[in-house]
Residue, then its C-alpha position, 0 to 999 in steps of 0.5 A: m806131594s800128596g796123592e791128591v795133588r799129583l792126581r790134579s797135576w796129571r789131569r791138567v797135563l793129560p790134554f796137552l800130552l794127547v795133543l802132542l801124541l796126535a800131532g806126532g802120529c799125523s806128521r804129514i799135513p794134507r795139501i789142499i789143491v784148488l784146480e782152476d778151469p783154464l778154458n773160457a766158455a767159447e773154448h769149451v764150446e769148441l771142444g764140445v763141437a769136436y766131441e760131437r763130431k766124433g759122436e761122443l755126445d756125453l762128453a760134448r754135453r759136459e763141455y757145453e754145460r761147462a761153457l754155461l757155467k762160465d757164461r749163462k747167456f752164451y747162446r751157442a752153448r744153449v743151442n748146442l746143448g739142446n741139439i745134444f738132448l735132441a739127438k739123445k731123444e730127450y725132447g723135453k730137455a731139448r725144448e727147455e734149452y731152445l726156449l732159453a736160447l730164444e730168450l737170448r735171441p728172440g725169433d732166432a731162426e736156428a733155435t726156432n727151427n730146432l725147437s720145432w723138431a723137438v716138438i715134432f718128435s715129442g708131439e707136444g706143443i705143435d700150435e705154439a711151435l707153428a706160430r713161432m715158425e710162421s713168424v720166422v718164415s715170414g720175416p727177413g731171410g725166412r724164405r729158406a728151403a730148410l725152414l720152409d720144410t720144417l714149417g710144412v711138417l708142423r702144418m702137416r702135424a696140425n692137420r693143415p694139408g693144403a698149407a703144408e703142401e704149399a710150404f713143401a712145394l716152395a721149399e723144393t722149388l728153392c732147393r732146385q733153383a739153388s742146385v742150378a746156381p750152386r755157387e751162390g744159391v738162392n737169394g745169396d744163401a748157400p746152395c741147398p744140400e742134397e740131403v735137404l731136398r731128399e727130406i723135402e721129398d720124403h715129407r711130401g710123400e708122408l703128406r700124401r700118405r696122411f692125406p690121400 
């Protein structure tokens, strides 16, 4: 065989030799593992609540976000995630979550109330939040001390001191009536917590300082 023929033969064989050498050097084939999330959306929310009660807000946020990956229309995950942002003073993000929750449950008292506090703390969107809260309080089940207190703060921020005092006075009356009959509360609601009464009193004091 001439030298030229041998050279052409090696050129044909060389690629196959390289493949064999590479294969021999990587004898272990890596395993590809696909991890599946065993928890459903509700279970992620339960875990998030447990973290939240322990003050582990970042872990709670992770679980609420995982719940929403499972179910984008899970109301409780939306509200709870908004609460995390509110606690972390990320008011814009909190507002977004509460608005998404209200798309799922228009006029919902809890989401509207919490949205109002995100607005109160940020100072942006008072008029819109006030309109939403007025609608909730005037609707069925809206005459609750905590909701009326929030309404009073919104009215105060909107420079409506007379209307704010009216809301605070009614909220305090309902709260004190509930403490007289603690087993059932007012209108069948749960008794008014002492902390709610203290907040109402604090807000009335703030109103008097703002508008002496």
